[in-house]
LUMRO-612119 format. One record per residue (C-alpha): chain; residue number from 1; z, x, y; residue in three letters. Coordinates in nm, 4 decimals, always signed. Layout:
<pt><c>A</c><k>NUM</k><pz>Z</pz><px>X</px><py>Y</py><r>ALA</r></pt>
...
END
This chain:
<pt><c>A</c><k>1</k><pz>+0.0000</pz><px>+0.0000</px><py>+0.0000</py><r>UNK</r></pt>
<pt><c>A</c><k>2</k><pz>+0.0907</pz><px>+0.2830</px><py>+0.2332</py><r>UNK</r></pt>
<pt><c>A</c><k>3</k><pz>-0.2460</pz><px>+0.4445</px><py>+0.1556</py><r>UNK</r></pt>
<pt><c>A</c><k>4</k><pz>-0.4334</pz><px>+0.1306</px><py>+0.2525</py><r>UNK</r></pt>
<pt><c>A</c><k>5</k><pz>-0.2418</pz><px>+0.1122</px><py>+0.5801</py><r>UNK</r></pt>
<pt><c>A</c><k>6</k><pz>-0.3255</pz><px>+0.4754</px><py>+0.6553</py><r>UNK</r></pt>
<pt><c>A</c><k>7</k><pz>-0.6942</pz><px>+0.4144</px><py>+0.5906</py><r>UNK</r></pt>
<pt><c>A</c><k>8</k><pz>-0.6929</pz><px>+0.1036</px><py>+0.8087</py><r>UNK</r></pt>
<pt><c>A</c><k>9</k><pz>-0.5227</pz><px>+0.2948</px><py>+1.0916</py><r>UNK</r></pt>
<pt><c>A</c><k>10</k><pz>-0.7785</pz><px>+0.5733</px><py>+1.0615</py><r>UNK</r></pt>
<pt><c>A</c><k>11</k><pz>-1.0600</pz><px>+0.3159</px><py>+1.0728</py><r>UNK</r></pt>
<pt><c>A</c><k>12</k><pz>-0.9143</pz><px>+0.1581</px><py>+1.3876</py><r>UNK</r></pt>
<pt><c>A</c><k>13</k><pz>-0.9002</pz><px>+0.5003</px><py>+1.5538</py><r>UNK</r></pt>
<pt><c>A</c><k>14</k><pz>-1.2661</pz><px>+0.5580</px><py>+1.4757</py><r>UNK</r></pt>
<pt><c>A</c><k>15</k><pz>-1.3611</pz><px>+0.2166</px><py>+1.6150</py><r>UNK</r></pt>
<pt><c>A</c><k>16</k><pz>-1.1496</pz><px>+0.2752</px><py>+1.9271</py><r>UNK</r></pt>
<pt><c>A</c><k>17</k><pz>-1.3070</pz><px>+0.6183</px><py>+1.9811</py><r>UNK</r></pt>
<pt><c>A</c><k>18</k><pz>-1.6571</pz><px>+0.4739</px><py>+1.9339</py><r>UNK</r></pt>
<pt><c>A</c><k>19</k><pz>-1.5918</pz><px>+0.1921</px><py>+2.1819</py><r>UNK</r></pt>
<pt><c>A</c><k>20</k><pz>-1.4456</pz><px>+0.4367</px><py>+2.4337</py><r>UNK</r></pt>
<pt><c>A</c><k>21</k><pz>-1.7422</pz><px>+0.6712</px><py>+2.3944</py><r>UNK</r></pt>
<pt><c>A</c><k>22</k><pz>-1.9856</pz><px>+0.3787</px><py>+2.4286</py><r>UNK</r></pt>
<pt><c>A</c><k>23</k><pz>-1.8109</pz><px>+0.2637</px><py>+2.7456</py><r>UNK</r></pt>
<pt><c>A</c><k>24</k><pz>-1.8252</pz><px>+0.6114</px><py>+2.9002</py><r>UNK</r></pt>
<pt><c>A</c><k>25</k><pz>-2.1932</pz><px>+0.6407</px><py>+2.8070</py><r>UNK</r></pt>
<pt><c>A</c><k>26</k><pz>-2.2723</pz><px>+0.2992</px><py>+2.9567</py><r>UNK</r></pt>
<pt><c>A</c><k>27</k><pz>-2.0886</pz><px>+0.3820</px><py>+3.2796</py><r>UNK</r></pt>
<pt><c>A</c><k>28</k><pz>-2.2750</pz><px>+0.7125</px><py>+3.3009</py><r>UNK</r></pt>
<pt><c>A</c><k>29</k><pz>-2.6068</pz><px>+0.5264</px><py>+3.2722</py><r>UNK</r></pt>
<pt><c>A</c><k>30</k><pz>-2.5025</pz><px>+0.2905</px><py>+3.5527</py><r>UNK</r></pt>
<pt><c>A</c><k>31</k><pz>-2.4028</pz><px>+0.5813</px><py>+3.7763</py><r>UNK</r></pt>
<pt><c>A</c><k>32</k><pz>-2.7297</pz><px>+0.7644</px><py>+3.7056</py><r>UNK</r></pt>
<pt><c>A</c><k>33</k><pz>-2.9273</pz><px>+0.4474</px><py>+3.7781</py><r>UNK</r></pt>
<pt><c>A</c><k>34</k><pz>-2.7744</pz><px>+0.4422</px><py>+4.1257</py><r>UNK</r></pt>
<pt><c>A</c><k>35</k><pz>-2.9325</pz><px>+0.7829</px><py>+4.1963</py><r>UNK</r></pt>
<pt><c>A</c><k>36</k><pz>-3.2947</pz><px>+0.8941</px><py>+4.2230</py><r>UNK</r></pt>
<pt><c>A</c><k>37</k><pz>-3.2772</pz><px>+1.1030</px><py>+3.9031</py><r>UNK</r></pt>
<pt><c>A</c><k>38</k><pz>-3.4414</pz><px>+0.8483</px><py>+3.6672</py><r>UNK</r></pt>
<pt><c>A</c><k>39</k><pz>-3.7461</pz><px>+0.8233</px><py>+3.8943</py><r>UNK</r></pt>
<pt><c>A</c><k>40</k><pz>-3.7595</pz><px>+1.2018</px><py>+3.9337</py><r>UNK</r></pt>
<pt><c>A</c><k>41</k><pz>-3.7642</pz><px>+1.2399</px><py>+3.5541</py><r>UNK</r></pt>
<pt><c>A</c><k>42</k><pz>-4.0488</pz><px>+0.9890</px><py>+3.5184</py><r>UNK</r></pt>
<pt><c>A</c><k>43</k><pz>-4.2355</pz><px>+1.1577</px><py>+3.8032</py><r>UNK</r></pt>
<pt><c>A</c><k>44</k><pz>-4.1963</pz><px>+1.4972</px><py>+3.6351</py><r>UNK</r></pt>
<pt><c>A</c><k>45</k><pz>-4.3286</pz><px>+1.3642</px><py>+3.3044</py><r>UNK</r></pt>
<pt><c>A</c><k>46</k><pz>-4.6301</pz><px>+1.2236</px><py>+3.4879</py><r>UNK</r></pt>
<pt><c>A</c><k>47</k><pz>-4.7138</pz><px>+1.5188</px><py>+3.7110</py><r>UNK</r></pt>
<pt><c>A</c><k>48</k><pz>-4.5773</pz><px>+1.8352</px><py>+3.5468</py><r>UNK</r></pt>
<pt><c>A</c><k>49</k><pz>-4.9111</pz><px>+1.9299</px><py>+3.3903</py><r>UNK</r></pt>
<pt><c>A</c><k>50</k><pz>-5.2084</pz><px>+2.0679</px><py>+3.5910</py><r>UNK</r></pt>
<pt><c>A</c><k>51</k><pz>-5.3755</pz><px>+1.8335</px><py>+3.8388</py><r>UNK</r></pt>
<pt><c>A</c><k>52</k><pz>-5.7517</pz><px>+1.7654</px><py>+3.8390</py><r>UNK</r></pt>
<pt><c>A</c><k>53</k><pz>-5.9393</pz><px>+2.0776</px><py>+3.9554</py><r>UNK</r></pt>
<pt><c>A</c><k>54</k><pz>-6.3008</pz><px>+1.9617</px><py>+3.9123</py><r>UNK</r></pt>
<pt><c>A</c><k>55</k><pz>-6.5044</pz><px>+1.6513</px><py>+3.8373</py><r>UNK</r></pt>
<pt><c>A</c><k>56</k><pz>-6.4236</pz><px>+1.5188</px><py>+3.4896</py><r>UNK</r></pt>
<pt><c>A</c><k>57</k><pz>-6.7026</pz><px>+1.4779</px><py>+3.2384</py><r>UNK</r></pt>
<pt><c>A</c><k>58</k><pz>-6.4975</pz><px>+1.2281</px><py>+3.0367</py><r>UNK</r></pt>
<pt><c>A</c><k>59</k><pz>-6.2195</pz><px>+0.9921</px><py>+3.1393</py><r>UNK</r></pt>
<pt><c>A</c><k>60</k><pz>-5.9912</pz><px>+0.9217</px><py>+2.8436</py><r>UNK</r></pt>
<pt><c>A</c><k>61</k><pz>-5.7927</pz><px>+0.5992</px><py>+2.8604</py><r>UNK</r></pt>
<pt><c>A</c><k>62</k><pz>-5.4964</pz><px>+0.6161</px><py>+2.6263</py><r>UNK</r></pt>
<pt><c>A</c><k>63</k><pz>-5.4274</pz><px>+0.2681</px><py>+2.4896</py><r>UNK</r></pt>
<pt><c>A</c><k>64</k><pz>-5.0897</pz><px>+0.1065</px><py>+2.5540</py><r>UNK</r></pt>
<pt><c>A</c><k>65</k><pz>-4.9705</pz><px>-0.2227</px><py>+2.4078</py><r>UNK</r></pt>
<pt><c>A</c><k>66</k><pz>-5.1788</pz><px>-0.5266</px><py>+2.3254</py><r>UNK</r></pt>
<pt><c>A</c><k>67</k><pz>-5.4123</pz><px>-0.7019</px><py>+2.5628</py><r>UNK</r></pt>
<pt><c>A</c><k>68</k><pz>-5.3116</pz><px>-0.8270</px><py>+2.8073</py><r>UNK</r></pt>
<pt><c>A</c><k>69</k><pz>-5.0065</pz><px>-0.6091</px><py>+2.8618</py><r>UNK</r></pt>
<pt><c>A</c><k>70</k><pz>-4.8580</pz><px>-0.4359</px><py>+3.1636</py><r>UNK</r></pt>
<pt><c>A</c><k>71</k><pz>-4.9381</pz><px>-0.0883</px><py>+3.0332</py><r>UNK</r></pt>
<pt><c>A</c><k>72</k><pz>-5.3031</pz><px>-0.1603</px><py>+2.9502</py><r>UNK</r></pt>
<pt><c>A</c><k>73</k><pz>-5.3763</pz><px>-0.3527</px><py>+3.2691</py><r>UNK</r></pt>
<pt><c>A</c><k>74</k><pz>-5.2236</pz><px>-0.0751</px><py>+3.4789</py><r>UNK</r></pt>
<pt><c>A</c><k>75</k><pz>-5.4346</pz><px>+0.1846</px><py>+3.2987</py><r>UNK</r></pt>
<pt><c>A</c><k>76</k><pz>-5.7496</pz><px>-0.0270</px><py>+3.3342</py><r>UNK</r></pt>
<pt><c>A</c><k>77</k><pz>-5.6936</pz><px>-0.0440</px><py>+3.7092</py><r>UNK</r></pt>
<pt><c>A</c><k>78</k><pz>-5.6696</pz><px>+0.3354</px><py>+3.7316</py><r>UNK</r></pt>
<pt><c>A</c><k>79</k><pz>-5.9661</pz><px>+0.3898</px><py>+3.4996</py><r>UNK</r></pt>
<pt><c>A</c><k>80</k><pz>-6.1826</pz><px>+0.1632</px><py>+3.7166</py><r>UNK</r></pt>
<pt><c>A</c><k>81</k><pz>-6.0782</pz><px>+0.3549</px><py>+4.0284</py><r>UNK</r></pt>
<pt><c>A</c><k>82</k><pz>-6.1529</pz><px>+0.6880</px><py>+3.8597</py><r>UNK</r></pt>
<pt><c>A</c><k>83</k><pz>-6.4900</pz><px>+0.5605</px><py>+3.7349</py><r>UNK</r></pt>
<pt><c>A</c><k>84</k><pz>-6.5778</pz><px>+0.4573</px><py>+4.0898</py><r>UNK</r></pt>
<pt><c>A</c><k>85</k><pz>-6.4863</pz><px>+0.8026</px><py>+4.2180</py><r>UNK</r></pt>
<pt><c>A</c><k>86</k><pz>-6.6637</pz><px>+0.9851</px><py>+3.9315</py><r>UNK</r></pt>
<pt><c>A</c><k>87</k><pz>-6.9609</pz><px>+0.7609</px><py>+3.8412</py><r>UNK</r></pt>
<pt><c>A</c><k>88</k><pz>-7.1208</pz><px>+1.0236</px><py>+3.6162</py><r>UNK</r></pt>
<pt><c>A</c><k>89</k><pz>-6.8179</pz><px>+1.0484</px><py>+3.3875</py><r>UNK</r></pt>
<pt><c>A</c><k>90</k><pz>-6.8090</pz><px>+0.8872</px><py>+3.0452</py><r>UNK</r></pt>
<pt><c>A</c><k>91</k><pz>-6.5115</pz><px>+0.6685</px><py>+2.9553</py><r>UNK</r></pt>
<pt><c>A</c><k>92</k><pz>-6.3444</pz><px>+0.7037</px><py>+2.6167</py><r>UNK</r></pt>
<pt><c>A</c><k>93</k><pz>-6.1066</pz><px>+0.4218</px><py>+2.5207</py><r>UNK</r></pt>
<pt><c>A</c><k>94</k><pz>-5.8538</pz><px>+0.5604</px><py>+2.2717</py><r>UNK</r></pt>
<pt><c>A</c><k>95</k><pz>-5.7179</pz><px>+0.2460</px><py>+2.1087</py><r>UNK</r></pt>
<pt><c>A</c><k>96</k><pz>-5.7143</pz><px>+0.1541</px><py>+1.7386</py><r>UNK</r></pt>
<pt><c>A</c><k>97</k><pz>-5.8834</pz><px>-0.1709</px><py>+1.6437</py><r>UNK</r></pt>
<pt><c>A</c><k>98</k><pz>-6.1885</pz><px>-0.3434</px><py>+1.4990</py><r>UNK</r></pt>
<pt><c>A</c><k>99</k><pz>-6.4845</pz><px>-0.2975</px><py>+1.7337</py><r>UNK</r></pt>
<pt><c>A</c><k>100</k><pz>-6.6674</pz><px>-0.5752</px><py>+1.5509</py><r>UNK</r></pt>
<pt><c>A</c><k>101</k><pz>-6.4031</pz><px>-0.8229</px><py>+1.6651</py><r>UNK</r></pt>
<pt><c>A</c><k>102</k><pz>-6.4555</pz><px>-0.9370</px><py>+2.0241</py><r>UNK</r></pt>
<pt><c>A</c><k>103</k><pz>-6.0858</pz><px>-1.0286</px><py>+2.0453</py><r>UNK</r></pt>
<pt><c>A</c><k>104</k><pz>-5.9558</pz><px>-0.6907</px><py>+1.9287</py><r>UNK</r></pt>
<pt><c>A</c><k>105</k><pz>-5.7612</pz><px>-0.4839</px><py>+2.1806</py><r>UNK</r></pt>
<pt><c>A</c><k>106</k><pz>-6.0267</pz><px>-0.2117</px><py>+2.2323</py><r>UNK</r></pt>
<pt><c>A</c><k>107</k><pz>-6.2947</pz><px>-0.4782</px><py>+2.2834</py><r>UNK</r></pt>
<pt><c>A</c><k>108</k><pz>-6.0772</pz><px>-0.6626</px><py>+2.5335</py><r>UNK</r></pt>
<pt><c>A</c><k>109</k><pz>-6.0052</pz><px>-0.3363</px><py>+2.7155</py><r>UNK</r></pt>
<pt><c>A</c><k>110</k><pz>-6.3773</pz><px>-0.2711</px><py>+2.7478</py><r>UNK</r></pt>
<pt><c>A</c><k>111</k><pz>-6.4248</pz><px>-0.6264</px><py>+2.8759</py><r>UNK</r></pt>
<pt><c>A</c><k>112</k><pz>-6.1539</pz><px>-0.5736</px><py>+3.1371</py><r>UNK</r></pt>
<pt><c>A</c><k>113</k><pz>-6.3223</pz><px>-0.2543</px><py>+3.2563</py><r>UNK</r></pt>
<pt><c>A</c><k>114</k><pz>-6.6554</pz><px>-0.4366</px><py>+3.2828</py><r>UNK</r></pt>
<pt><c>A</c><k>115</k><pz>-6.4890</pz><px>-0.7003</px><py>+3.5010</py><r>UNK</r></pt>
<pt><c>A</c><k>116</k><pz>-6.3682</pz><px>-0.4210</px><py>+3.7244</py><r>UNK</r></pt>
<pt><c>A</c><k>117</k><pz>-6.7189</pz><px>-0.2863</px><py>+3.7767</py><r>UNK</r></pt>
<pt><c>A</c><k>118</k><pz>-6.7372</pz><px>-0.0124</px><py>+3.5110</py><r>UNK</r></pt>
<pt><c>A</c><k>119</k><pz>-7.0858</pz><px>+0.0279</px><py>+3.3638</py><r>UNK</r></pt>
<pt><c>A</c><k>120</k><pz>-7.1127</pz><px>-0.0689</px><py>+2.9978</py><r>UNK</r></pt>
<pt><c>A</c><k>121</k><pz>-7.3261</pz><px>+0.2306</px><py>+2.9039</py><r>UNK</r></pt>
<pt><c>A</c><k>122</k><pz>-7.0498</pz><px>+0.4727</px><py>+3.0073</py><r>UNK</r></pt>
<pt><c>A</c><k>123</k><pz>-6.7906</pz><px>+0.3219</px><py>+2.7704</py><r>UNK</r></pt>
<pt><c>A</c><k>124</k><pz>-6.7352</pz><px>+0.4418</px><py>+2.4148</py><r>UNK</r></pt>
<pt><c>A</c><k>125</k><pz>-6.4421</pz><px>+0.4346</px><py>+2.1755</py><r>UNK</r></pt>
<pt><c>A</c><k>126</k><pz>-6.1983</pz><px>+0.6302</px><py>+1.9658</py><r>UNK</r></pt>
<pt><c>A</c><k>127</k><pz>-6.0601</pz><px>+0.3430</px><py>+1.7601</py><r>UNK</r></pt>
<pt><c>A</c><k>128</k><pz>-5.9018</pz><px>+0.5291</px><py>+1.4666</py><r>UNK</r></pt>
<pt><c>A</c><k>129</k><pz>-5.6035</pz><px>+0.7242</px><py>+1.6025</py><r>UNK</r></pt>
<pt><c>A</c><k>130</k><pz>-5.2690</pz><px>+0.5442</px><py>+1.5774</py><r>UNK</r></pt>
<pt><c>A</c><k>131</k><pz>-5.0500</pz><px>+0.7839</px><py>+1.7712</py><r>UNK</r></pt>
<pt><c>A</c><k>132</k><pz>-5.1071</pz><px>+1.0444</px><py>+2.0432</py><r>UNK</r></pt>
<pt><c>A</c><k>133</k><pz>-5.1567</pz><px>+1.3357</px><py>+1.8031</py><r>UNK</r></pt>
<pt><c>A</c><k>134</k><pz>-5.3983</pz><px>+1.1334</px><py>+1.5901</py><r>UNK</r></pt>
<pt><c>A</c><k>135</k><pz>-5.5935</pz><px>+1.0237</px><py>+1.8989</py><r>UNK</r></pt>
<pt><c>A</c><k>136</k><pz>-5.6238</pz><px>+1.3820</px><py>+2.0233</py><r>UNK</r></pt>
<pt><c>A</c><k>137</k><pz>-5.7564</pz><px>+1.5020</px><py>+1.6872</py><r>UNK</r></pt>
<pt><c>A</c><k>138</k><pz>-6.0080</pz><px>+1.2166</px><py>+1.6703</py><r>UNK</r></pt>
<pt><c>A</c><k>139</k><pz>-6.1050</pz><px>+1.2804</px><py>+2.0302</py><r>UNK</r></pt>
<pt><c>A</c><k>140</k><pz>-6.1823</pz><px>+1.6421</px><py>+1.9366</py><r>UNK</r></pt>
<pt><c>A</c><k>141</k><pz>-6.4370</pz><px>+1.5099</px><py>+1.6839</py><r>UNK</r></pt>
<pt><c>A</c><k>142</k><pz>-6.6135</pz><px>+1.3090</px><py>+1.9546</py><r>UNK</r></pt>
<pt><c>A</c><k>143</k><pz>-6.5922</pz><px>+1.5336</px><py>+2.2613</py><r>UNK</r></pt>
<pt><c>A</c><k>144</k><pz>-6.6747</pz><px>+1.8976</px><py>+2.3231</py><r>UNK</r></pt>
<pt><c>A</c><k>145</k><pz>-6.3680</pz><px>+2.1202</px><py>+2.3602</py><r>UNK</r></pt>
<pt><c>A</c><k>146</k><pz>-6.5160</pz><px>+2.2696</px><py>+2.6773</py><r>UNK</r></pt>
<pt><c>A</c><k>147</k><pz>-6.5527</pz><px>+1.9322</px><py>+2.8497</py><r>UNK</r></pt>
<pt><c>A</c><k>148</k><pz>-6.3414</pz><px>+1.8619</px><py>+3.1543</py><r>UNK</r></pt>
<pt><c>A</c><k>149</k><pz>-6.1249</pz><px>+1.5711</px><py>+3.0432</py><r>UNK</r></pt>
<pt><c>A</c><k>150</k><pz>-5.9189</pz><px>+1.3413</px><py>+3.2643</py><r>UNK</r></pt>
<pt><c>A</c><k>151</k><pz>-5.6488</pz><px>+1.1501</px><py>+3.0764</py><r>UNK</r></pt>
<pt><c>A</c><k>152</k><pz>-5.5199</pz><px>+0.8213</px><py>+3.2149</py><r>UNK</r></pt>
<pt><c>A</c><k>153</k><pz>-5.1975</pz><px>+0.6837</px><py>+3.0742</py><r>UNK</r></pt>
<pt><c>A</c><k>154</k><pz>-4.8500</pz><px>+0.5737</px><py>+3.1804</py><r>UNK</r></pt>
<pt><c>A</c><k>155</k><pz>-4.6540</pz><px>+0.8429</px><py>+3.3695</py><r>UNK</r></pt>
<pt><c>A</c><k>156</k><pz>-4.3886</pz><px>+0.8919</px><py>+3.1024</py><r>UNK</r></pt>
<pt><c>A</c><k>157</k><pz>-4.6593</pz><px>+0.9405</px><py>+2.8391</py><r>UNK</r></pt>
<pt><c>A</c><k>158</k><pz>-4.8733</pz><px>+1.1848</px><py>+3.0390</py><r>UNK</r></pt>
<pt><c>A</c><k>159</k><pz>-4.7131</pz><px>+1.5198</px><py>+2.9519</py><r>UNK</r></pt>
<pt><c>A</c><k>160</k><pz>-4.7197</pz><px>+1.4542</px><py>+2.5770</py><r>UNK</r></pt>
<pt><c>A</c><k>161</k><pz>-5.0807</pz><px>+1.3317</px><py>+2.5926</py><r>UNK</r></pt>
<pt><c>A</c><k>162</k><pz>-5.2076</pz><px>+1.6411</px><py>+2.7737</py><r>UNK</r></pt>
<pt><c>A</c><k>163</k><pz>-5.0132</pz><px>+1.8761</px><py>+2.5461</py><r>UNK</r></pt>
<pt><c>A</c><k>164</k><pz>-5.1576</pz><px>+1.7010</px><py>+2.2390</py><r>UNK</r></pt>
<pt><c>A</c><k>165</k><pz>-5.5143</pz><px>+1.7326</px><py>+2.3658</py><r>UNK</r></pt>
<pt><c>A</c><k>166</k><pz>-5.4599</pz><px>+2.0985</px><py>+2.4518</py><r>UNK</r></pt>
<pt><c>A</c><k>167</k><pz>-5.3168</pz><px>+2.1581</px><py>+2.1033</py><r>UNK</r></pt>
<pt><c>A</c><k>168</k><pz>-5.6260</pz><px>+1.9871</px><py>+1.9572</py><r>UNK</r></pt>
<pt><c>A</c><k>169</k><pz>-5.8431</pz><px>+2.2514</px><py>+2.1259</py><r>UNK</r></pt>
<pt><c>A</c><k>170</k><pz>-5.9390</pz><px>+2.1061</px><py>+2.4640</py><r>UNK</r></pt>
<pt><c>A</c><k>171</k><pz>-5.9470</pz><px>+2.3730</px><py>+2.7342</py><r>UNK</r></pt>
<pt><c>A</c><k>172</k><pz>-5.9765</pz><px>+2.1667</px><py>+3.0530</py><r>UNK</r></pt>
<pt><c>A</c><k>173</k><pz>-5.7363</pz><px>+1.8740</px><py>+3.0473</py><r>UNK</r></pt>
<pt><c>A</c><k>174</k><pz>-5.5787</pz><px>+1.7038</px><py>+3.3475</py><r>UNK</r></pt>
<pt><c>A</c><k>175</k><pz>-5.4088</pz><px>+1.3706</px><py>+3.3993</py><r>UNK</r></pt>
<pt><c>A</c><k>176</k><pz>-5.4042</pz><px>+1.0709</px><py>+3.6298</py><r>UNK</r></pt>
<pt><c>A</c><k>177</k><pz>-5.0700</pz><px>+0.8920</px><py>+3.5735</py><r>UNK</r></pt>
<pt><c>A</c><k>178</k><pz>-5.0780</pz><px>+0.5138</px><py>+3.6158</py><r>UNK</r></pt>
<pt><c>A</c><k>179</k><pz>-4.7872</pz><px>+0.4873</px><py>+3.8576</py><r>UNK</r></pt>
<pt><c>A</c><k>180</k><pz>-4.7011</pz><px>+0.1451</px><py>+3.9921</py><r>UNK</r></pt>
<pt><c>A</c><k>181</k><pz>-4.6679</pz><px>+0.1063</px><py>+4.3693</py><r>UNK</r></pt>
<pt><c>A</c><k>182</k><pz>-4.3792</pz><px>-0.0524</px><py>+4.5551</py><r>UNK</r></pt>
<pt><c>A</c><k>183</k><pz>-4.4469</pz><px>-0.3663</px><py>+4.7540</py><r>UNK</r></pt>
<pt><c>A</c><k>184</k><pz>-4.4948</pz><px>-0.2814</px><py>+5.1219</py><r>UNK</r></pt>
<pt><c>A</c><k>185</k><pz>-4.3042</pz><px>-0.5844</px><py>+5.2555</py><r>UNK</r></pt>
<pt><c>A</c><k>186</k><pz>-3.9366</pz><px>-0.5513</px><py>+5.3507</py><r>UNK</r></pt>
<pt><c>A</c><k>187</k><pz>-3.7680</pz><px>-0.7667</px><py>+5.0840</py><r>UNK</r></pt>
<pt><c>A</c><k>188</k><pz>-3.4358</pz><px>-0.8059</px><py>+5.2657</py><r>UNK</r></pt>
<pt><c>A</c><k>189</k><pz>-3.3339</pz><px>-1.1582</px><py>+5.3627</py><r>UNK</r></pt>
<pt><c>A</c><k>190</k><pz>-3.0372</pz><px>-1.3567</px><py>+5.4916</py><r>UNK</r></pt>
<pt><c>A</c><k>191</k><pz>-2.8547</pz><px>-1.5376</px><py>+5.2134</py><r>UNK</r></pt>
<pt><c>A</c><k>192</k><pz>-2.7071</pz><px>-1.7901</px><py>+5.4553</py><r>UNK</r></pt>
<pt><c>A</c><k>193</k><pz>-3.0542</pz><px>-1.9243</px><py>+5.5355</py><r>UNK</r></pt>
<pt><c>A</c><k>194</k><pz>-3.1083</pz><px>-2.0285</px><py>+5.1726</py><r>UNK</r></pt>
<pt><c>A</c><k>195</k><pz>-2.8081</pz><px>-2.2542</px><py>+5.1360</py><r>UNK</r></pt>
<pt><c>A</c><k>196</k><pz>-2.6448</pz><px>-2.3143</px><py>+4.7994</py><r>UNK</r></pt>
<pt><c>A</c><k>197</k><pz>-2.2989</pz><px>-2.2067</px><py>+4.6829</py><r>UNK</r></pt>
<pt><c>A</c><k>198</k><pz>-2.1555</pz><px>-1.9206</px><py>+4.8903</py><r>UNK</r></pt>
<pt><c>A</c><k>199</k><pz>-1.7917</pz><px>-1.9390</px><py>+4.7778</py><r>UNK</r></pt>
<pt><c>A</c><k>200</k><pz>-1.6844</pz><px>-1.6267</px><py>+4.5870</py><r>UNK</r></pt>
<pt><c>A</c><k>201</k><pz>-2.0515</pz><px>-1.5276</px><py>+4.5507</py><r>UNK</r></pt>
<pt><c>A</c><k>202</k><pz>-2.1497</pz><px>-1.1948</px><py>+4.7117</py><r>UNK</r></pt>
<pt><c>A</c><k>203</k><pz>-2.4348</pz><px>-1.1728</px><py>+4.9626</py><r>UNK</r></pt>
<pt><c>A</c><k>204</k><pz>-2.7066</pz><px>-0.9509</px><py>+4.8090</py><r>UNK</r></pt>
<pt><c>A</c><k>205</k><pz>-2.9997</pz><px>-1.0390</px><py>+5.0352</py><r>UNK</r></pt>
<pt><c>A</c><k>206</k><pz>-2.9681</pz><px>-0.7140</px><py>+5.2285</py><r>UNK</r></pt>
<pt><c>A</c><k>207</k><pz>-2.9319</pz><px>-0.4875</px><py>+4.9253</py><r>UNK</r></pt>
<pt><c>A</c><k>208</k><pz>-3.2643</pz><px>-0.3731</px><py>+4.7814</py><r>UNK</r></pt>
<pt><c>A</c><k>209</k><pz>-3.0873</pz><px>-0.1199</px><py>+4.5603</py><r>UNK</r></pt>
<pt><c>A</c><k>210</k><pz>-2.8700</pz><px>-0.3781</px><py>+4.3889</py><r>UNK</r></pt>
<pt><c>A</c><k>211</k><pz>-3.1450</pz><px>-0.6386</px><py>+4.3484</py><r>UNK</r></pt>
<pt><c>A</c><k>212</k><pz>-3.4290</pz><px>-0.4112</px><py>+4.2325</py><r>UNK</r></pt>
<pt><c>A</c><k>213</k><pz>-3.3799</pz><px>-0.0345</px><py>+4.2282</py><r>UNK</r></pt>
<pt><c>A</c><k>214</k><pz>-3.0786</pz><px>-0.0258</px><py>+3.9969</py><r>UNK</r></pt>
<pt><c>A</c><k>215</k><pz>-3.2526</pz><px>-0.2325</px><py>+3.7271</py><r>UNK</r></pt>
<pt><c>A</c><k>216</k><pz>-3.5774</pz><px>-0.0409</px><py>+3.7613</py><r>UNK</r></pt>
<pt><c>A</c><k>217</k><pz>-3.3930</pz><px>+0.2874</px><py>+3.7170</py><r>UNK</r></pt>
<pt><c>A</c><k>218</k><pz>-3.2160</pz><px>+0.1543</px><py>+3.4068</py><r>UNK</r></pt>
<pt><c>A</c><k>219</k><pz>-3.5603</pz><px>+0.0823</px><py>+3.2600</py><r>UNK</r></pt>
<pt><c>A</c><k>220</k><pz>-3.6713</pz><px>+0.4339</px><py>+3.3557</py><r>UNK</r></pt>
<pt><c>A</c><k>221</k><pz>-3.3731</pz><px>+0.5767</px><py>+3.1678</py><r>UNK</r></pt>
<pt><c>A</c><k>222</k><pz>-3.4868</pz><px>+0.4023</px><py>+2.8487</py><r>UNK</r></pt>
<pt><c>A</c><k>223</k><pz>-3.8451</pz><px>+0.5253</px><py>+2.8921</py><r>UNK</r></pt>
<pt><c>A</c><k>224</k><pz>-3.7358</pz><px>+0.8818</px><py>+2.9676</py><r>UNK</r></pt>
<pt><c>A</c><k>225</k><pz>-3.4922</pz><px>+0.8918</px><py>+2.6733</py><r>UNK</r></pt>
<pt><c>A</c><k>226</k><pz>-3.7606</pz><px>+0.7686</px><py>+2.4358</py><r>UNK</r></pt>
<pt><c>A</c><k>227</k><pz>-4.0148</pz><px>+1.0167</px><py>+2.5694</py><r>UNK</r></pt>
<pt><c>A</c><k>228</k><pz>-3.7882</pz><px>+1.3211</px><py>+2.5503</py><r>UNK</r></pt>
<pt><c>A</c><k>229</k><pz>-3.7091</pz><px>+1.2322</px><py>+2.1889</py><r>UNK</r></pt>
<pt><c>A</c><k>230</k><pz>-4.0839</pz><px>+1.1993</px><py>+2.1210</py><r>UNK</r></pt>
<pt><c>A</c><k>231</k><pz>-4.1525</pz><px>+1.5345</px><py>+2.2878</py><r>UNK</r></pt>
<pt><c>A</c><k>232</k><pz>-3.8861</pz><px>+1.6973</px><py>+2.0723</py><r>UNK</r></pt>
<pt><c>A</c><k>233</k><pz>-4.0316</pz><px>+1.5440</px><py>+1.7558</py><r>UNK</r></pt>
<pt><c>A</c><k>234</k><pz>-4.3872</pz><px>+1.6469</px><py>+1.8448</py><r>UNK</r></pt>
<pt><c>A</c><k>235</k><pz>-4.2671</pz><px>+2.0003</px><py>+1.9207</py><r>UNK</r></pt>
<pt><c>A</c><k>236</k><pz>-4.0840</pz><px>+2.0282</px><py>+1.5893</py><r>UNK</r></pt>
<pt><c>A</c><k>237</k><pz>-4.3954</pz><px>+1.9040</px><py>+1.4072</py><r>UNK</r></pt>
<pt><c>A</c><k>238</k><pz>-4.6100</pz><px>+2.1616</px><py>+1.5879</py><r>UNK</r></pt>
<pt><c>A</c><k>239</k><pz>-4.8235</pz><px>+1.8923</px><py>+1.7514</py><r>UNK</r></pt>
<pt><c>A</c><k>240</k><pz>-4.7659</pz><px>+2.0268</px><py>+2.1028</py><r>UNK</r></pt>
END
């Protein structure tokens, strides 16, 4: 009986330590989200590799989620802008899927680019690769290693993408990260003008940080954590 009690006490200590550690970790994330560090980390992931030095021969769009999705629509917007700036460049959509299916994600991505003014004859596909390493290796079968390649993807995914393409043999790789832009309008407002219950409820109309920036930075922390883990895994595998 005494042994069971000892084991139960030991178990409670472990649970208490885990809860305490979780609380400290959560508070640390909140504190970090109140600073500019999460954005700086995302910005570094998106811009730490060499910038574009010459006109790209091929623009590579790395596929995101399904279609429509925030990641793919953001990347399509940037691809269309790059295609307008470099009209002679080919566009390679790196997204797995059935090209014979008009509702597949790569087909829908191509359709979105056509709506944005990209010429159909410039678009071709790498529809086999199912992760960044796989896409880089398949891209090396399609493109010449000496081509100047411009990769377009989400900022947090940019560093790993460029490193994978360089590891696959490409010699001239640069990136255009699909950063989102802040709204230009001042979003502060007076709570009192909106009515409703004001008793014991704080006024947040004048706090942009509390209403938007804090939550955005918490999302950045998740993205950065995931990406650093992925970078470590790719490095251990020898993929970058």
